N, C-alpha and C positions, 0 to 999 in steps of 0.2 A: 658724535659717535654713538655715546651710550642710547640715544633715542633711536639710532639705528639698528642697533642691535636687540632692542626690546622689540621694534616692529619686524625684524627677522625672523625672532624668535617664536611670536605670535602667528607669523605666516608658516612656520615649520609645524607648529602645534594644529592650526588649521587644515594643513594638508594632512596631518597625520589623521587627524579625525575623518576629513573627508574620504580617504582611503580605506578606514576602519568601516565605514558606513557603506561600502560598497559590496560588503561581503553578506550575504543573507544567510541566515541559521536557519537549516530546514531540518525539523525535527520529525521522527518516525518511530512506530516500533517495529522490530526485528521482524522481516516475514520473507520468504524466498522470493519473491518477485521485486523485491524493494532495490536491489541492487539496479535492475535493467530499468525500472521506473527513474533511478537517481540518474542513469546516464541519460535520459530523455530531457530530464528538468534540468540538469547542468548544461546541456546547451540551450534550453530554452534561456536560462539566465545569461548565459553567454551573450546571446544576441541581443538582450534589454542592457547590457551594459553591466550586469553584476558577477561577483563570484558567488559559489555555491559551495556551504558547508553543510555534511549531513551530519547530523547528532542522532545516536539511538537512545530510545528511551523506552521504560514501559508504557504500554497503550495509552493509558487514561492519564498519565502524568504527561507526556506526550502534547495530548490535546489542551490537558490546562496550562502549560507554560506557553503554546501558541495562544491561546485563548488570552494568558495575563500580558502577552508582549514580551517574554523572556526568550522566546525563539521567534521568529520572522513567520514561519509557514510551515504548514502539516504536508509531507511527500504526497501520501494518497489516502485518500477515505471515501467511504460511499457518500451519497447524497444523504442531508439531513442532519448531518453533525453541527452543523452552525444552528440547529434548533435549541441544543442544547449548551453549544459553546458561542455566543452571538457575536465575538469578536473576531469568529474566522469567516472569511469572505470566499465564496466558491468561485474557481475559475472554471468557466461552463463547458469548456472543450475537454472531454475525456481524457485521460492519460493511461488506462489500461483497463482491460475487462477480464474478469475471471468468471469462469463456470467451474462449478463444484457438482461432482457425481458421486452416487453412493456405490459402494463395492460391499459385494457379499461374497458368501463361500460358494464355489462352484455346485455344493450338491444343495445350496438353500433354495426354498421354495419362495422367498421372499420377493416380492415386485412392487415397486413403489416410484412414485415421480414426484411425490411434494413433500414438504417437511410435516405437513399434518399425518402423513402416514407413518412418521417415524416413533411417535410417542409409544408404543408398545413394543419398542425393540430395544435392545442395550446397543449403543452406539458410541463411536471413537472418531475424534477428530484432530489434526495436528495444530499443536500451538501457533499463535501467532496471526490468526485472523480473527479480527474481532466482530465481523458479519457472522461467525460460525458461533461465538460466545453468544451472541445475541439469538441466534435463531434455536440453538439448544438450550436456551436457559432454564425451561420448566421440564427438560428430558433427563433419561438416565444415561448422562454424557459422561464419557473419560477422556480426557487430554492427555495427547502423546507427544512424543518429542517429534517427529515427523511423518512425513505421508509414509514411508517404507514400515516404520513400525505399524501403523494403521492396518496396511495390507496383511502383513504376519499376524497380528492380532485377529483378524478376520479368518485368514485361514487356518490358523488354530482353534477357531469356536470360541474366543474369550470375549467377542462382541459379536453381536449379529449383523452390524452394518457398518461400514467404517464412510466417512465421508471425507473426500479430498479434492483439491484441483483435478479438474478432468484429465489433464495432459498427464499429470503426475498419478492419476491413477491408472490410464491405459497403460503407460510404459511400465509401471510396476506389476500390474496384472501380468504383462507378458514377459517379465523376466523373473519374478517369483513363482507365478502360477497357481492354480488352485483356487482363483478367485474369478469373480466375474463383474463388469462395471456395468452398471445398468444404464438403459437410455429411455427417455432425454435426460439431459443433465436436470438434477433437481432444481438448479438456480444459477441465474448469470448475474452478475453484480459490475456496474461501472464504476470505476473509482476515477476520482477528481481531486486536484490538487487545491489546496486553502492557503491564503494568506491571511496575516492578519490584519486587521482594518484598516491601519496606519498605511497601509503597502497598496491598499485598494486602487489606486490609479496605474499600477503595473499590469493590472488585467487586462485592459484592452490589448497592449501589445501584446500579453504573453498566450491569450486567446487565439489572435491573428497568426504567432509563430506555431503555437499547436496543431493549428488547422493545416499549415501548410507542411508541418512534418508529417502528421498523420496522411494528408491526401497524397503526397509525393513517394509516400513507402521509406522516407528517412527514420520515420520514428519505430520503423520495425529492424530496421539495421541496426538503430540503437539499442534496441531491446536484445538484438542478438550478439552486441559486442562489437560490429563491424565501425571502424574510424570513417 
C-alpha cells in the first residue's frame, strides 16, 4: 500500500511539472503595439500546444533574461539582436512591421527623408522603441512619454522634429493640428519573435503557423482585437 502511495505521489509531481512546462514566459519591454503582437503570438503558442504568459521588463533586462533562460522568449525585436544575445534564436516569419515618420511644425522649412539629415536638429521621440534609442544615440534627442507629447512639443516649437510611428503621427497631426507629417517615412522596421535556444525545435511549427496567419489575414484580425 505504501509503495502504491509513493508511486501515486511521484506521478502527481511529474504531472504538475509537465503542466508547468507547458507555459512559455514571453518577455517584452512595454510599447504601444505590444498588446496586439501578444494576441497574435498567444494564438501561435495555442496552436503548438503551449500556454502564453507575458511579462513586462525594461528593454535591456528583457533581453538579458531571455538570453539567460530566465524567460523563454522575447515578444518582438528587430533582426540582429541575436548578434549581441547569442542564446536568442529568431523565428524567421515576421510578426509586425513599423514605419517611423518625421513630424515638423507646419511653418517649418525642414524637409528630410533619412536619419542622416537629423543631426543638426533638436528631435524628440516616444519612449518604448529600442530602434529609436539606437538611431538617435549620437543626436540631440529628447525622450517623451508618448506620441501625443511629441506632436505637441513640435507644435509649440520646443523641438524641431518629432519621430513617431507613422500611423500615430498621421492621426495626431489631424487631431492636434499645426504640424505636418513628412513623406516618405524615414524608416520601416520588421519585428520578429525570438525564443531561447532551448526552445529552437518549436521554430519550424511556429513559422508555419505565422505564415498561415499572415497570408490568411487572420493576423490582421488579431491585431485589431477580433476574436
